[in-house]
C-alpha positions as CSV (number, residue, x, y, z in Angstrom):
1,M,34.8,140.1,15.0
2,R,35.6,136.1,14.4
3,E,37.1,134.9,10.0
4,L,33.5,132.4,9.2
5,L,34.6,132.2,5.5
6,R,37.3,132.7,3.3
7,T,37.1,131.7,-0.5
8,N,37.3,133.9,-3.7
9,D,34.0,131.3,-4.7
10,H,31.1,133.6,-5.2
11,V,28.5,131.9,-5.2
12,A,29.2,129.9,-2.1
13,L,29.7,133.5,-0.2
14,S,26.5,134.4,-2.2
15,L,25.0,131.3,-0.3
16,A,26.7,132.0,3.1
17,M,25.6,134.9,3.0
18,A,21.6,134.1,2.8
19,L,22.2,131.2,5.4
20,L,23.1,133.9,7.9
21,K,21.0,136.5,6.7
22,D,17.9,134.0,7.1
23,A,19.0,133.4,10.4
24,G,19.6,137.0,11.6
25,I,23.1,136.7,11.6
26,E,24.4,139.5,10.8
27,C,27.8,139.2,8.7
28,V,30.3,141.9,7.0
29,M,33.0,141.2,3.6
30,F,36.8,142.4,4.0
31,D,38.5,142.7,1.5
32,T,35.9,143.2,-0.9
33,H,37.8,146.7,-2.7
34,A,41.7,144.0,-2.7
35,A,39.6,141.5,-4.3
36,I,38.5,143.7,-7.1
37,I,41.7,145.8,-7.4
38,E,43.7,143.0,-8.5
39,G,42.0,141.6,-10.8
40,S,41.4,138.6,-12.1
41,I,43.9,136.5,-10.9
42,S,42.7,135.2,-7.3
43,A,44.9,136.4,-4.9
44,I,43.4,138.5,-3.0
45,Q,40.5,136.1,-0.9
46,K,37.1,138.0,0.6
47,R,37.1,137.0,4.1
48,M,33.2,136.7,5.9
49,M,33.1,138.3,9.4
50,V,31.2,137.4,12.3
51,L,30.0,138.9,15.8
52,D,32.2,136.2,18.4
53,E,28.4,135.9,19.9
54,D,27.0,134.7,16.1
55,Y,30.5,133.1,15.6
56,G,29.0,129.0,16.5
57,V,25.6,129.2,15.0
58,A,26.9,130.7,12.4
59,R,29.8,128.2,11.5
60,E,27.1,124.8,12.7
61,L,25.0,126.4,9.1
62,L,28.1,126.4,6.8
63,V,28.3,123.3,7.8
64,G,25.5,121.8,7.5
65,A,25.3,123.6,4.4
66,E,28.3,122.1,2.7
67,L,30.5,125.5,2.6
68,L,33.2,124.1,5.3
69,E,34.6,120.6,7.1
70,S,33.2,119.9,10.6
71,R,36.7,120.4,13.1
72,E,35.5,116.3,13.5
73,S,36.6,116.2,10.0
74,R,39.4,118.0,9.4
75,D,41.0,115.8,12.4
76,T,40.9,113.1,10.3
77,P,43.2,112.1,7.9
78,R,41.1,111.6,4.3
79,G,41.6,108.8,2.7
80,R,41.5,106.9,6.2
81,P,38.8,104.7,8.3
82,E,37.9,105.5,11.2
């Protein structure tokens, strides 16, 4: 399994899960119980995991939904023209 998304944003997690389900990609949430136990300080983020073979397609879905940055935009410094 491979980590696809790590966040405390419940809306982003819900949207990501719905997109993956519609695409037939199974995902598993890690650290859910720990995040609940720690309370409202949001110190522990939930991790969305997918199978290695689904990672590429799942990542593209979330990039298209603007839940993840594309690799190209991460490599380009923000605020500078290309």
